C-alpha positions as CSV (number, residue, x, y, z in Angstrom):
1,X,-20.2,-12.8,-45.0
2,X,-18.5,-10.2,-42.7
3,X,-19.0,-10.8,-38.9
4,X,-18.4,-8.7,-35.8
5,X,-15.8,-9.9,-33.4
6,X,-15.1,-8.6,-29.9
7,X,-11.8,-9.4,-28.2
8,X,-11.3,-8.8,-24.5
9,X,-7.8,-8.8,-22.9
10,X,-6.6,-6.6,-20.1
11,X,-3.3,-6.1,-22.0
12,X,-4.6,-6.3,-25.5
13,X,-3.6,-7.8,-27.9
14,X,-1.6,-10.3,-25.9
15,X,-2.2,-13.8,-27.3
16,X,-4.8,-12.4,-29.7
17,X,-2.4,-10.3,-31.8
18,X,-2.4,-12.6,-34.9
19,X,-6.0,-13.7,-34.9
20,X,-7.4,-10.2,-34.4
21,X,-5.3,-8.8,-37.2
22,X,-6.1,-11.7,-39.5
23,X,-9.9,-11.3,-39.0
24,X,-9.7,-7.6,-39.6
25,X,-7.6,-8.1,-42.8
26,X,-10.4,-10.5,-44.0
27,X,-12.9,-7.7,-43.8
28,X,-14.6,-8.5,-40.5
29,X,-15.4,-5.8,-38.0
30,X,-13.1,-6.3,-35.0
31,X,-13.4,-4.4,-31.8
32,X,-11.2,-4.9,-28.7
33,X,-11.5,-3.9,-25.0
34,X,-8.6,-3.7,-22.6
35,X,-7.0,-1.7,-19.8
36,X,-3.6,-1.3,-21.2
37,X,-1.9,-2.5,-24.4
38,X,-1.6,-1.2,-28.0
39,X,-3.4,-0.8,-31.2
40,X,-3.6,-3.5,-33.9
41,X,-4.1,-2.6,-37.6
42,X,-7.8,-2.8,-38.5
43,X,-8.9,-3.2,-34.9
44,X,-11.0,-0.6,-33.1
45,X,-9.3,-0.7,-29.6
46,X,-11.1,0.9,-26.7
47,X,-9.9,1.1,-23.1
48,X,-12.0,0.6,-20.0
49,X,-11.4,1.4,-16.4
50,X,-11.9,-1.2,-13.7
51,X,-14.5,-0.4,-11.1
52,X,-13.3,0.9,-7.7
53,X,-12.4,-2.2,-5.7
54,X,-13.1,-2.4,-2.0
55,X,-10.4,-3.7,0.3
56,X,-10.4,-7.4,0.9
57,X,-8.8,-9.9,3.2
58,X,-5.8,-11.7,1.7
59,X,-7.8,-14.8,0.9
60,X,-10.3,-12.9,-1.2
61,X,-8.1,-10.1,-2.5
62,X,-7.5,-11.7,-6.0
63,X,-11.2,-12.3,-6.5
64,X,-12.0,-8.8,-5.4
65,X,-9.7,-7.3,-8.0
66,X,-11.1,-9.6,-10.7
67,X,-14.6,-8.5,-9.9
68,X,-13.6,-4.9,-10.2
69,X,-12.2,-5.6,-13.7
70,X,-15.4,-7.6,-14.6
71,X,-17.6,-4.7,-13.6
72,X,-15.6,-2.1,-15.4
73,X,-15.6,-4.2,-18.5
74,X,-19.3,-4.8,-18.3
75,X,-19.9,-1.1,-18.1
76,X,-17.9,-0.7,-21.2
77,X,-19.8,-3.5,-23.0
78,X,-23.1,-2.0,-22.1
79,X,-21.9,1.4,-23.6
80,X,-20.9,-0.4,-26.8
81,X,-24.3,-2.2,-26.8
82,X,-26.1,1.1,-26.4
83,X,-24.2,2.4,-29.5
84,X,-25.4,-0.6,-31.5
85,X,-22.6,-3.1,-31.2
86,X,-23.8,-6.7,-31.5
87,X,-20.8,-9.0,-31.7
88,X,-21.3,-12.4,-33.3
89,X,-18.3,-13.9,-31.4
90,X,-16.6,-12.7,-28.2
91,X,-13.1,-14.0,-27.7
92,X,-11.9,-13.3,-24.1
93,X,-9.0,-14.0,-21.8
94,X,-10.8,-14.8,-18.5
95,X,-7.7,-14.8,-16.3
96,X,-8.3,-11.2,-15.0
97,X,-12.1,-11.5,-14.7
98,X,-13.2,-9.5,-17.8
99,X,-15.1,-12.5,-19.3
100,X,-17.4,-12.9,-16.2
101,X,-20.4,-10.9,-17.5
102,X,-20.1,-11.3,-21.4
103,X,-23.1,-13.5,-21.7
104,X,-25.2,-11.1,-19.5
105,X,-24.6,-8.2,-21.8
106,X,-24.9,-10.2,-25.1
107,X,-26.7,-13.6,-24.4
108,X,-26.8,-14.5,-28.1
109,X,-23.1,-13.9,-28.8
110,X,-20.9,-17.0,-29.1
111,X,-18.3,-16.8,-26.3
112,X,-14.8,-18.3,-26.8
113,X,-12.4,-18.2,-23.9
114,X,-8.7,-18.6,-23.9
115,X,-8.1,-21.3,-21.2
116,X,-4.5,-20.4,-20.5
117,X,-4.1,-21.8,-17.1
118,X,-6.3,-23.5,-14.5
119,X,-4.7,-23.6,-11.0
120,X,-4.5,-27.0,-9.3
121,X,-3.0,-28.1,-6.0
122,X,-1.2,-31.2,-7.4
123,X,1.4,-31.4,-10.2
124,X,1.3,-27.7,-11.1
125,X,3.0,-24.5,-10.0
126,X,1.4,-24.5,-6.5
127,X,4.0,-25.2,-3.9
128,X,6.3,-26.5,-6.6
129,X,9.1,-24.4,-5.1
130,X,8.8,-24.7,-1.2
131,X,11.5,-22.1,-0.9
132,X,9.0,-19.5,-1.8
133,X,5.6,-21.0,-1.3
134,X,4.4,-23.3,1.5
135,X,1.4,-25.5,1.3
136,X,-0.9,-24.1,3.9
137,X,-4.8,-24.0,4.2
138,X,-4.8,-20.2,3.5
139,X,-2.7,-20.8,0.3
140,X,-5.2,-23.5,-0.8
141,X,-8.1,-21.2,-0.2
142,X,-6.6,-18.4,-2.2
143,X,-5.9,-20.9,-5.0
144,X,-9.5,-22.1,-5.0
145,X,-10.8,-18.5,-5.3
146,X,-8.2,-17.8,-8.0
147,X,-10.1,-20.1,-10.4
148,X,-13.5,-18.6,-9.8
149,X,-13.5,-16.2,-12.8
150,X,-12.2,-19.0,-15.1
151,X,-14.8,-21.5,-13.8
152,X,-17.6,-19.1,-14.6
153,X,-16.2,-18.4,-18.0
154,X,-15.8,-22.0,-18.9
155,X,-19.3,-22.6,-17.7
156,X,-20.7,-19.8,-19.9
157,X,-18.4,-20.4,-22.9
158,X,-19.5,-22.1,-26.2
159,X,-15.9,-23.0,-26.8
160,X,-12.4,-22.6,-25.4
161,X,-8.9,-23.2,-26.4
162,X,-5.5,-23.8,-24.7
163,X,-1.9,-23.5,-26.0
164,X,-0.7,-26.9,-24.9
165,X,-2.1,-30.4,-24.2
166,X,-0.9,-30.1,-20.6
167,X,-2.6,-26.7,-20.1
168,X,-5.8,-28.3,-21.4
169,X,-5.3,-31.2,-19.0
170,X,-5.4,-28.8,-16.0
171,X,-9.0,-27.8,-16.9
172,X,-11.6,-29.7,-14.9
173,X,-12.8,-32.8,-16.7
174,X,-16.4,-31.5,-17.1
175,X,-15.2,-28.7,-19.3
176,X,-12.4,-30.4,-21.3
177,X,-14.8,-31.3,-24.2
178,X,-15.1,-27.6,-24.8
179,X,-11.3,-27.0,-25.1
180,X,-9.2,-27.4,-28.3
181,X,-5.4,-27.2,-28.2
182,X,-4.1,-24.4,-30.4
183,X,-0.8,-22.6,-29.9
184,X,-0.4,-18.9,-30.6
185,X,2.1,-19.5,-33.3
186,X,5.7,-18.6,-34.1
187,X,6.7,-16.8,-37.2
188,X,9.5,-19.2,-38.2
189,X,10.3,-17.1,-41.3
190,X,11.2,-14.2,-39.1
191,X,12.6,-16.2,-36.1
192,X,15.2,-18.3,-37.8
193,X,19.1,-18.9,-37.8
194,X,21.0,-16.1,-39.3
195,X,24.6,-16.1,-40.3
196,X,26.7,-12.9,-39.7
197,X,24.6,-11.6,-36.8
198,X,26.5,-9.9,-34.0
199,X,25.5,-8.2,-30.8
200,X,27.5,-5.2,-29.4
201,X,27.5,-4.8,-25.6
202,X,28.1,-1.1,-24.9
203,X,29.0,-1.6,-21.3
204,X,32.1,-3.6,-22.1
205,X,32.7,-2.4,-25.7
206,X,32.4,-6.0,-26.7
207,X,31.1,-7.6,-29.9
208,X,29.7,-11.2,-29.7
209,X,28.7,-13.5,-32.5
210,X,28.1,-17.2,-33.2
211,X,31.9,-17.6,-33.2
212,X,31.9,-17.0,-29.4
213,X,30.6,-19.2,-26.6
214,X,27.3,-17.5,-25.6
215,X,24.7,-18.7,-23.1
216,X,21.4,-16.9,-23.3
217,X,18.5,-16.7,-20.8
218,X,15.3,-14.8,-21.4
219,X,12.4,-13.9,-19.1
220,X,9.9,-11.1,-19.4
221,X,10.7,-10.4,-15.7
222,X,13.6,-12.1,-14.0
223,X,11.9,-14.2,-11.3
224,X,11.7,-17.7,-9.7
225,X,8.5,-18.9,-11.6
226,X,10.8,-18.9,-14.7
227,X,13.7,-20.4,-13.0
228,X,15.9,-17.3,-12.7
229,X,17.1,-18.2,-9.2
230,X,18.1,-21.8,-10.3
231,X,19.9,-20.4,-13.4
232,X,21.9,-17.9,-11.3
233,X,22.8,-20.5,-8.8
234,X,24.2,-22.7,-11.7
235,X,26.1,-19.8,-13.4
236,X,29.2,-20.0,-11.2
237,X,29.8,-23.6,-12.2
238,X,28.9,-23.0,-15.9
239,X,31.3,-20.1,-16.2
240,X,34.0,-21.8,-14.2
241,X,33.8,-24.8,-16.6
242,X,33.9,-22.6,-19.7
243,X,36.3,-19.6,-18.9
244,X,35.6,-18.0,-22.4
245,X,31.8,-18.1,-22.2
246,X,29.6,-15.0,-21.9
247,X,26.0,-15.0,-20.6
248,X,23.4,-12.7,-21.9
249,X,20.4,-12.3,-19.7
250,X,17.2,-10.5,-21.1
251,X,14.4,-9.3,-18.9
252,X,13.0,-6.7,-16.7
253,X,13.5,-6.5,-12.9
254,X,9.8,-6.7,-12.1
255,X,7.4,-9.5,-11.2
256,X,4.9,-11.2,-13.5
257,X,4.2,-14.2,-11.3
258,X,4.7,-14.9,-7.6
259,X,6.0,-12.2,-5.3
260,X,9.1,-10.0,-4.8
261,X,12.0,-11.2,-2.6
262,X,11.6,-10.9,1.1
263,X,12.9,-7.5,2.0
264,X,11.9,-5.9,-1.3
265,X,14.0,-5.1,-4.3
266,X,14.4,-7.2,-7.5
267,X,15.2,-10.8,-7.9
268,X,18.3,-9.8,-9.8
269,X,19.6,-7.9,-6.8
270,X,18.7,-10.8,-4.5
271,X,20.5,-13.4,-6.6
272,X,23.5,-11.2,-7.1
273,X,23.8,-10.8,-3.3
274,X,23.6,-14.6,-3.1
275,X,26.0,-15.7,-5.9
276,X,27.5,-12.5,-7.3
277,X,30.8,-13.0,-5.4
278,X,31.4,-16.2,-7.3
279,X,30.7,-14.8,-10.7
280,X,33.1,-13.2,-13.3
281,X,30.8,-10.2,-13.8
282,X,32.8,-9.1,-16.9
283,X,31.2,-12.1,-18.6
284,X,27.7,-11.7,-17.1
285,X,25.6,-9.2,-19.1
286,X,22.2,-8.1,-17.9
287,X,20.6,-6.5,-21.0
288,X,17.2,-5.6,-19.5
289,X,14.1,-5.6,-21.9
290,X,15.0,-5.4,-25.5
291,X,13.2,-4.3,-28.7
292,X,12.1,-7.4,-30.5
293,X,14.6,-7.2,-33.3
294,X,17.5,-7.0,-30.9
295,X,16.0,-9.8,-28.8
296,X,16.0,-12.0,-31.9
297,X,19.7,-11.2,-32.5
298,X,20.5,-12.3,-29.0
299,X,18.9,-15.6,-29.8
300,X,20.6,-15.9,-33.1
301,X,24.1,-15.7,-31.7
302,X,23.3,-18.1,-28.8
303,X,25.4,-21.3,-28.5
304,X,23.1,-22.6,-25.8
305,X,19.8,-21.3,-24.6
306,X,18.5,-22.1,-21.1
307,X,14.7,-22.1,-20.6
308,X,13.3,-22.9,-17.1
309,X,9.8,-22.7,-15.7
310,X,7.7,-24.0,-12.9
311,X,4.9,-26.2,-14.2
312,X,3.0,-23.3,-15.7
313,X,2.2,-21.7,-19.1
314,X,4.8,-22.2,-21.9
315,X,6.6,-19.0,-22.8
316,X,6.9,-17.9,-26.4
317,X,10.7,-17.6,-25.8
318,X,11.1,-21.3,-25.5
319,X,9.7,-22.0,-29.0
320,X,11.4,-18.9,-30.4
321,X,14.8,-20.0,-29.2
322,X,14.1,-23.4,-30.9
323,X,12.9,-21.7,-34.1
324,X,16.1,-19.7,-34.1
325,X,18.1,-22.9,-34.2
326,X,19.3,-22.9,-30.7
327,X,20.3,-25.9,-28.6
328,X,17.9,-25.5,-25.7
329,X,18.5,-26.8,-22.2
330,X,15.1,-26.8,-20.7
331,X,13.7,-27.7,-17.4
332,X,12.2,-31.2,-17.0
333,X,8.8,-29.7,-16.1
334,X,5.4,-29.5,-17.8
335,X,4.7,-28.3,-20.4
336,X,8.4,-28.1,-21.5
337,X,8.4,-31.9,-21.9
338,X,5.6,-31.5,-24.4
339,X,7.9,-29.6,-26.7
340,X,11.4,-30.8,-26.0
341,X,12.3,-34.4,-26.2
342,X,15.5,-35.0,-24.4
343,X,18.4,-35.9,-26.7
344,X,16.3,-35.5,-29.8
345,X,15.4,-31.8,-30.2
346,X,17.0,-30.4,-27.1
347,X,18.1,-31.3,-23.6
348,X,16.2,-31.5,-20.4
349,X,17.5,-30.9,-16.9
350,X,16.0,-31.0,-13.3
351,X,14.7,-27.6,-12.4
352,X,16.5,-27.4,-9.0
353,X,19.7,-29.4,-9.8
354,X,22.1,-26.6,-10.6
355,X,25.1,-28.9,-10.9
356,X,23.3,-31.0,-13.5
357,X,22.2,-27.9,-15.3
358,X,25.7,-26.4,-15.4
359,X,27.1,-29.7,-16.7
360,X,24.6,-29.9,-19.5
361,X,25.3,-26.3,-20.7
362,X,29.0,-26.8,-20.4
363,X,28.8,-30.0,-22.6
364,X,27.0,-28.0,-25.3
365,X,29.6,-25.2,-25.2
366,X,32.4,-27.7,-25.2
367,X,31.3,-29.4,-28.4
368,X,28.7,-27.3,-30.2
369,X,29.1,-29.3,-33.4
370,X,28.2,-32.6,-31.7
371,X,24.9,-30.9,-30.8
372,X,24.1,-29.5,-34.3
373,X,21.4,-32.2,-34.9
374,X,19.5,-31.0,-31.8
375,X,19.4,-27.5,-33.0
376,X,18.2,-28.6,-36.5
377,X,15.5,-30.8,-35.0
378,X,14.4,-28.0,-32.6
379,X,13.7,-25.7,-35.5
380,X,12.0,-28.6,-37.4
381,X,9.7,-29.2,-34.5
382,X,8.6,-25.6,-34.4
383,X,8.1,-25.5,-38.2
384,X,6.0,-28.7,-38.1
385,X,3.8,-28.1,-35.0
386,X,3.9,-24.4,-34.1
387,X,4.4,-22.3,-37.2
388,X,2.2,-19.3,-37.3
389,X,1.3,-19.0,-40.9
390,X,1.0,-22.7,-41.9
391,X,-0.2,-24.3,-38.7
392,X,-1.5,-22.2,-35.8
393,X,-3.3,-19.3,-37.4
394,X,-5.2,-21.5,-39.9
395,X,-6.2,-23.7,-37.0
396,X,-7.4,-20.7,-35.0
397,X,-9.2,-19.1,-37.9
398,X,-11.1,-22.4,-38.6
399,X,-11.9,-22.7,-34.9
400,X,-13.2,-19.2,-34.6
401,X,-15.1,-19.5,-37.9
402,X,-16.9,-22.6,-36.6
403,X,-18.4,-20.5,-33.8
């Protein structure tokens, strides 16, 4: 029997891309609300405008912005209700506030929330990197308010899901019984090792392939939350040890998490000012954001992929690099440890120890054949636990159907 599903994500489809498309393909009516984003086949996508947000003191600024989105989203939901929409299930990302009033508009709808990240003071991203964030009363107050929208969503939700066990563990104990662990999924038939792939770097008229020593590093935005500063500080030693190695860095110059450098500008500029004099820049290649197919080619020629993160959400690029058959040197932080077992399917390194990081990467480059078992085990891990078509999407479809 066909049902009606409403997805809410400020940058739709985000994490809902596969499940929304699958439900639409199965003959269900699927509607989506968002501020920005793109269309998904079979999904009726509607944009909404956040309400006008009043100014707020720094402590309450984040909450004020989320309330503005919640009010704007509620107005859009009320308009849809007036047109006759009655969703059976609402699936919402509550991180930006949009899920706050779902049950007030449609009390009878089942509400499923994506519990991506609950902020905590201990053992998480908060004050993990004292270089950029101090533990102060004002910072703790901001953090407490940051969880307000998610707490309301968890209280109202009929069910929730999180991508990793560690991300679930951050949710307050009284709500954990509602949370299942289901990752978004990696298309391992698309993201796989490929012989004969090469990448041309126009700036240097250079062609690189698996025959070369290639270090890769990928962020959506190059920033400290994803270890860009630690990676850049390790680069001089890495490249000094391996005088034929090239490094390919993929990502924008903006900020997804945290803040910009003191004095403004990008983190790329800031780190080049700090370590650029010690780098052979003819072997350091900033590629910016890439189309997905080109990004996959970068992973497919990688000899060693470096993935670093604060204790925070797990990036798709970590699992995609493993699925592509890379030897991954990952930060010894949660939730990376949930995916990479040191010496079995990858290598772990302390987030801030740039000397140790450089040594691990140099070891891989010096003897890639000795590390082939790690790359095979990395791909096998993703196929067994995170494959989109055989594991994650079926899990998510069953989970949503149970609502």
